[in-house]
C-alpha positions in Angstrom: -10.5 -14.8 37.3 -12.4 -11.8 35.8 -9.5 -9.6 36.8 -7.0 -11.7 34.9 -9.2 -11.7 31.8 -9.6 -7.9 32.0 -5.8 -7.5 32.3 -5.2 -9.9 29.3 -7.8 -8.0 27.2 -6.3 -4.7 28.2 -2.9 -5.9 27.1 -4.2 -7.1 23.7 -5.9 -3.7 23.2 -2.6 -2.0 24.0 -0.7 -4.1 21.5 -3.3 -3.5 18.8 -3.2 0.3 19.3 0.6 0.3 19.4 0.7 -1.7 16.2 -1.6 0.7 14.4 0.0 3.9 15.6 3.6 2.7 15.5 6.1 2.6 18.2 7.9 5.8 17.2 11.0 3.9 15.9 11.5 3.0 12.3 14.4 1.1 10.9 14.5 1.3 7.1 16.3 -1.3 5.1 17.0 -1.8 1.5 15.6 -4.6 -0.6 18.5 -6.9 0.2 18.1 -6.3 3.9 21.1 -4.0 4.3 21.2 -0.4 5.6 19.8 2.3 3.4 22.4 5.0 4.2 26.1 5.0 4.2 28.1 6.1 7.2 30.8 8.7 6.9 33.4 9.9 9.4 33.9 13.5 10.4 37.6 14.3 9.9 37.7 16.6 12.9 36.0 14.8 15.7 36.2 11.3 14.2 32.5 10.5 14.8 30.4 8.5 12.2 27.2 10.0 10.9 24.8 9.0 8.2 25.7 10.5 4.8 22.2 12.0 4.4 22.7 14.0 7.7 26.3 15.1 7.1 27.3 18.7 6.4 29.2 18.7 3.2 32.1 21.1 2.6 34.7 21.3 -0.1 38.1 22.1 1.4 41.2 22.3 -0.9 39.3 20.6 -3.7 38.2 17.6 -1.5 34.6 17.0 -0.5 34.5 16.3 3.3 31.6 15.4 5.5 31.1 16.8 9.0 28.7 16.1 11.9 28.1 19.8 12.5 28.9 23.3 11.3 31.1 23.8 14.3 33.3 20.8 13.5 33.6 22.1 9.9 34.7 25.5 11.1 37.2 24.0 13.6 38.6 21.8 10.8 39.0 24.7 8.4 40.9 26.7 11.1 43.2 23.7 11.9 44.0 23.3 8.1 45.0 27.0 7.7 47.7 26.8 10.4 
């Protein structure tokens, strides 16, 4: 019986410490409960990335968003052909 009580107390202590320190993941939402950041699509590899993380480039007068510098360079080369 003591063993079960000790396990239960250890679990409670774990949950309290985890709650105080955080779990390492954080999902931020706006006041209305929606997502904070808009997703944009990389025109080269077609992946979606958060706008705040996107690499912005202006190509032929149009602002485009890329997931990486490499995708931006590949897209620029493909447009020049």
